[in-house]
N, C-alpha and C positions, 0 to 999 in steps of 0.2 A: 380877937383877930377876925377880920372880915372873912366870910365864908368863901369868897372868891380869891382870896390871897393864898398863894402857895409858897412854901418855903423853897429857897434857892436850892438847897441840898436835894430836895425831892425831885425838882425839875431835872437836875443833873443825873440823878439816879435813873429817872424814867427814860432820858435820852440815851444813856449808855447801855442800859440793860432792858430791852423790850421784853414784854411778857411773851409766853409761849403762844398765846392766841394771836398776838400782833405779828410774830415771826411767820406764822402759818399764812396769815392774810397777805403779807408782803411777798412771800414766795409764790403764792397763787397768782398775785397780781403780775409779777414778772413773767411767769409762764404764759399767762394770757396775752400779755403785751408782745412776747416773742412770737407767739402763734399768729397774732394779728399782722405782724410785719411779714411773716412768711406768706400769709394769704395775700396781702397787698402786693408783695413782690411778684408773686405768681400771676396775679391779675395783670400787673403792669407788663410783665413779659408777654403774656398772651395778647394784650392790646397792641403792644409794639409789633409782634409778629403779624397780627391781623392788618395793621396799617402798612407795614413795610413790604410784605410779600406782594400785594397788588401793585404797589409802586414799582417794584423790581420787574414784575411781569410786564407792566405797561411800558417800561423803558426798554425791556428786552425785545418786545414785538416790533416796534419801529426799526430797531437795529437789524432784526432778521429780514424785514421787508427791504431795507436798504441794501443788504447783502444780495438778496434775491434779484432786486432790480439791477444791481451792478453786474451780476452774472448774465442776465438776459441781454443787457447792453453790450457786454463783451462778445456774446454769441452773435448778435446782430452785426457788430463791427467786423468780426471775423468773416461772416458771410459776405458783407459788402466788400471787404478786401479781396475775397476770392473772386467775386463777380468783376471787380475792377481790373483783374488781370486780363479779361477778355476784351478784345478791341471792338470798337463800335464805329460805324460809318454814318455819315449824313444820309438821311433818307431821300433827299432830292438829288437825283443825278444830273450830271452835266453832259450834254451831247458833244463828244469830241471828234466824231467821224460820222459821216452820213447824216441821216435825219432830213434829207431833202427828197423824200419819196424814193421808191425803188427805181433803179435805172443803171445804165452803163457809163454815165458821166463820171469824171474823176472826183466829183464832189458828192457822188452817190454810192450807195451800197444796195445789194439785192440778196437778202437773207444771209447776212454774215454768220459764219460758224466759228471755227477755231481761231483763237487769237493768242498773241504773245507780245510781251513788252521787250523791246531792245533799245537800251539807252533812252533817247528822247523820242522814240517812235513806237507805234503800235503796228504790228504786222497782222493782216487780216486775210482769212480765206473767204473770198467773196463767192459763196456757193452758187448763187443764181447767175453770176456772170462768168463763171469758170476762170477765175483769175486770182492772183495774190497781189494785195496792195500793201505798200508801206506808207503809213500816214504819220507825218511828223506831228507831235503834240503841239497844238496851237494853230496848225495849218487848216485852211479851208478846203483843201483837196488832197488826194493821195496820189501815189505814183505806182504804176504797174511794174512789178518786179518778177513776175512769172505768169505764164498763160496770157489771157487777154486777147488771144487770136481766134476767138470763137471756139465752141466745143469741138473736140476731135481727139484722135489718138496719136497725132504726131508728137515728137519730143517737145515741140514748142507750144503744145496745146494741153489743156486740162478739161475734164468733164466733171463738174460739180465736186470740187475739192472740199473736204470736211475738216481736216486738221493739219497742223503744221508745227514743227519744232525747229530749233536753230542749233546747228552743229558749229560751235564757235571755233573749234580746232582748225577747220578749213573754210570757215565762213560760208557755209552752205545751208540751204533750206531743205528740210526733209518734208515732203508733201504727200499726204494721203489723197491720191487721185482716185476717188472712190469709184466712179462709174466707168473708169478705164481699168479697174481692178489691178492697180499697181501702186507702188510707192516710188515717188520721183525724188531725184536730188537736183537742186538748182543752185549753181554757184553765183554769188552775188556780185563780186567785184572783178574777177579775172576773165569774164566774158566766155568762160567755158560753156559749151552747149549742155543743156540739161541731159540727164541720163536716168535710165530706169534702175532704181536701187533694188527693189524687190518686185518681180513680176508675178502675175497670176495669184493675186491674193485679194480677198474681199475685205480690204482694210477699212477701218473707221478711225480709231484713236491711235495716237503715237506718243511715245515717251522715250527719254534717253537717260541712262544712269551715269554715275560719275566715272565709269570706265569706258564710256563711249558706246556701249551696247544699245541697240534700238529695240524697243518693245512695240508690237503691233497687235491690235485686236482684230480678229477675223470674225465678223458678225455672223457669217453663214455657218462656219464650223464651230462657233461658240468656243473659241480658244484665244489665248494670248501666247504669242511666240516671241522669242528673243533672238535677235540677229546680231552677230558680231561681224566686224569688218572682214569682207572677203568670203564669208560663209555662203554656200550655195543653198543650204537648207537651214531653216531656223529650228529652234528647240522649243517645244511646247512647255510653258512654265505655269500655265493656269488653264483649267478646263480640260477639254479633250475627252470627256466622258459622255458624249452626246449632249443634246440640249435638254435642260431641266432646271429644277429649282433646289436640288440637293446641294450640300455644301461643296461637293467635289465637281459640281456642274456650273455652267454659265448659260444664260439665255439672252442672246442678242447683246453681247458686250459692246459698249460704245467707247467712251473716253477712259483714259487711264492715267495714273500718276505713279511714279516710282520714287521712293524715298532713299535716303543715304544708306540704309541697310538693305536696299534692293527689295524691299517689300512692295507689292503691287496693290494699288487701290483701283478697283474696276467698277464702273457704273454699268448696271445691267438694265437695259430699256424694258425688257419684258418681265423681269422679276421685280422691278421697281425697288431696287436696293443698290447699295454699294458694298462690295466685299473686299476684304483684305486678305491677300495671299502672301504669307511670309516666304522669304527666299528658300526654295527647296521644299515647300509644303505640298502635300497631296490634296489639300482642300482649303477653302477659305473660311473666314468668319465674317458675319454680317456686322458692319460698323455704322450703317445708316439705312433707314427704311426697313424693308423686308416684312412689312405687315400688310401687304396687299396695296393696291393702288388707292390713293385717297389724298385728302388735303389736311389731315390732322398733323400735329407735330411729330407723330410717330410714323408718318407715312411719306412716301414720295410718289410722284406720278411721271414715269418715263424720264428718269434722271439723265443728265448729259455730262457736262464738264465737271471735273473733280480736282481739288487741290488740297494738299496737306501742309500746314505750316510747321515751324520749328517746335511748337508746343504739342504737336500731334493732333491738333484740331482739324477736322475734316470739313471742307467747304464743298457744297454740292449745288449744281444748277438743277433746280426742280422745275423741269421744262413746262409741263402743263399746269402747274400751280403758279407759274409766273413769279417765281421768287428764288432767292439764294438762301440756302440753309447752312447751318453750322452744327456739326455733331462732335461730341467728345466720345472717343471709343469706350464702349461699355455702357453708355447712357441709353435709356429706353426711348428718349425723344430728343429732337433737335430744337433749334431756335431759328427764327427768321432773321437774316442779316439785312437784306434789302428786298423791296418788292412785297409780294403777298397782298397787294391792294387791288386784286382782280386784274383782268387783262385790260390794258389801256396804253395810251401814249403820253400820259402826263409824266412829269419829272420823277414822281414817286411810284411809277408803275412800270411794269415790264410786259412784254408780249412774246411768249415762246422763247425765252432766253436759251442759249446753247452752250456758251463757254465763258470762262472767267480767267482773269489774270491779275497780278499785283505788280506795281512798280516798286522802285527802291524805297519810296516813302510810305509804302504799304497802302496806297490808294487802290481801290478796287475797280476793275474794269470788267464790263459785261457785254457780250455780243447779244444785243437785243434784236434777235432775228426778225420777229414779226413787225418790228418798227423800223427795220432797215437802218439801224444806227448802233454806235458803240457808246455806252454810258459809262461815265466816270463817277464813282462815289468816293468822296474825300474822307479820309480817316479823321475821326473826331479826336481832338487833342484834349485830354483830361488830366487833371492834377493827380499825381501819385499820392495815395494814402500811406502815410508813414506809420 
């Protein structure tokens, strides 16, 4: 038998019954193989983590940036929506009365002061000509409705009137006849002679509340008094503590506005501020200016006319800064509505403005005293942000 030949029986025996040394080697081989798979699996897991984690981080960072950007955009949108609530006017005014140099012609004005809008006309106190004019919107000339008979103290005369209000209940004009130291009442349609409404008062500004009471600033006594129909003596409702700059004092009060709650807004020429006196209060709070005379957005310079809208926004004629300002109660500074482009006679300029008023469409009117004209600034129509 060839030495390489093996009996079949031997082969079978060797396959079925390995020797002890062969069993040991097999067992050791299996253990080594298992350990190798554990090592390979561990390395695989580590590699997977090393690869996946940066990918997750990279994907997460852009997401965070997007969220942050969205939040900023939302904040900006909210701020824009807030600003959009404030009205804006065209910066170039239209001359709707006067503007033909100063003079006593019916197409001229001479230092117009207090104004008010009545239907389709503007009523003007023509200070330099001692008369009251009614000027229809769109007309080239006005009509004298009070005074105009030369300066004097007769009932048919005025001397440098400065303010006017309309009592619609009896269709009469209440006029501050400043240099005659009296408040006059002039009836418009029934031809009744003018009458002295309040005598012996150094009046300047006038206002009327929803109960028909009249409020008058006394610039010499530094007070505001309230007068009810038929009263002989008025009631002091603001000031009355000598002249000064404390909150319970006034210093040269000029124009005045009264709101639906009977709070008073008073412009003080010498304190360069507007103060609000709530009904029954013993002192006021500063709602515009009050930081000395100046032309910054925190300051006023001898303010004149004042108006408060339904949102509580305060509009002030900033006389020597030749601009109209708007303040929100509690703010440290205001904003320029129109003017503020130095003294001048261009359509975007004012010169010593005195009073302001609004019509039913919320167009703004300004008595541009130094230019002997009334300027109309049209309301800008903007789309509402939803």
